[in-house]
N, C-alpha and C positions, 0 to 999 in steps of 0.2 A: 804402106810399108810399115812393118814392125820395127821398132826401136830397139837397138841392140844393147846388151848389159853394158858396154862401154859408154855409150851414149846417154843411158840414163843416169849412171854415175857422174857423167862431166855435168849434165843438165841439172842434177840436185846440189852438186859441187857448186855450181855457178849461182843456183838460187840462194844457196847459204852464204854467198860471198867469200868463200875460202878458196885458197891456192891449193894446187896439188902438193906442196911441200908443207902447207898447214894439215892437210887431210893425212899425209904420211906420218908427220908428228904424232899426231894424235892415235893412229893406229901403231905406233911404233915399227914403222916399214920404211923402206926407200920410196923418195919420190919418183923415182924410175918404175917401181912397182904400179904406182897410181897411174902412170901415164902409160903402161902396158896395158892396163884395165880398160882404159879410156879410149884407147886404139885397138880395143878387141884382140889384142896379142894373147893376153893371159888373163885368167880369172882368180879372183882372191879365193885364199884358203876357205874352205866351208865355215871354219870355226870364227872368221872374220865377219861374216855376214851379219850377224846379230849387232856387232859393234858398229859396222857401216849403218846399218838401218837406225840404230839408236842416234848417231851423229847427224843423221838427215831426217830424224823424226819421222821414220816411215817404217814399214815392215818388210821382213825379208821377202815376203811373198812379192811386193811391189817390186823391190829390188831386182828379184828375177822374171818380172815383166807380167804377172798377175794383176790384172785390175781389181782393187778392192775397193768397193764402196761403203762409206761410211754412212751407213743408214740409220737413219731416226724411225722409229715405228712407232704407231700408236695400238697397243694390244686391246683386243676385246677383252671383257671382263673375264671371260673363261680362259684367257689365255695368258693373263698376267700373272706374274710371279707374287710370291708373298712378299710383302714389304719388308718383313722383318729378316728376308735373307738376301735384301737388295744393297747395293753400295753406290755411292756417288764417287767418282774418281775424278779428281783434278790433276792435270799436269802442268806444270810450267817449265819452259825449257828456255834457256837464253843464256849467251855468254859462256857457252861450257857447263853452265851448272844446270842440273834437273832435280826437280821437286815433284814428286808424286804422292798425293794425299788420297786415300782410301777413307772414306767416311760412311760408317752404316747408316741407312737411311733414318732408321729410329732413333738415332743421336740427332738427325736434322730435325726429325718432327719434335724431339723432347725440347731442344733448344729454342724452335720458333714457340712452342707452347709456354716455355718459361721466359720467352722475351730476351734470351741470351746471344751472344756472338757464339759462332761455331768456333769452339775452341781451337781445333787444329790449324784455322788458316787465319785467325784474326791476327792483324799487325803486318800481314804481307800484302802491299800496296797493290799488286796485280790482281788481287782477290778480293780488295775491298770493296768493289761495287757489285758483286754478286748478290742477287736477291734469292736468297735460299728458300724464301716463301713461295716466290713463283716458281723456282725449281720444285718444290715439294708438291705444289699444285698439279703442276704438268705430271709428276711421277703418280700421284693418285688418279689421274685420268688414262694411266696405261703408258704415258711416253717414256720409250728406252732408245739407248744409242747415244752417240755423240751429239748433244744438243746444242752446243756452243764451240766454236773455235776462234779466237781472236789474236791479233797480235798487238802488243801494248807501244807506247811510243818509244820506250826505251829497248824495244827488239823481243821482248818476251812473248813467247806463245804460248797463250793459255787455252787449255781444253776442257772441257767439262763433259764427261761420258755417265750414263746412267746404266749399270748392269744389274 
C-alpha cells in the first residue's frame, strides 16, 4: 500500500522529534493546518512544499511520494567530469540551523598540496574529522554523489556530496 502525503508528513515530523505545533510555528501556519495535512483532509500550498522539505532535510519529490535514491557512482574515465568544474558540497543541519558549503575541488586539491586546512570549514567541530585527502582520492577515481551522511552526537546531520 502506498503511503499518503499525510502519513509521510507525520512520519517525517515524528522522526525529527517535533510536534505539530512546532512545525506550524516554523511554517507560520496554524497547528490545525498541519493536523489536516496529516489526516489527508487538506494539502499545503505549493509554495510551502520547499520549506517543508528543508525542515525535514528531504526533497519536494520525496514529500510527494517519489522515491529518490542517493546514488554514489564511480564513473569511467570517459564519463568523468573535468575536476575543475566539480564541487564538494557539505551540508550541516541541526537545531534549526543550516550551513551549506560549496568548495571547488581545485581548492581542495590546492590546500592538500600546500598542506593547509580547507579554509571554509576549519573551526567547525562537525567537519573537523573530514579527511579531504581521502575524499580527493575518491574524486580522482570518479566517485560522485552523496559519499557520506552522518549524524553527530549533538544532533547535527552532516552530508558530503560530490557534484
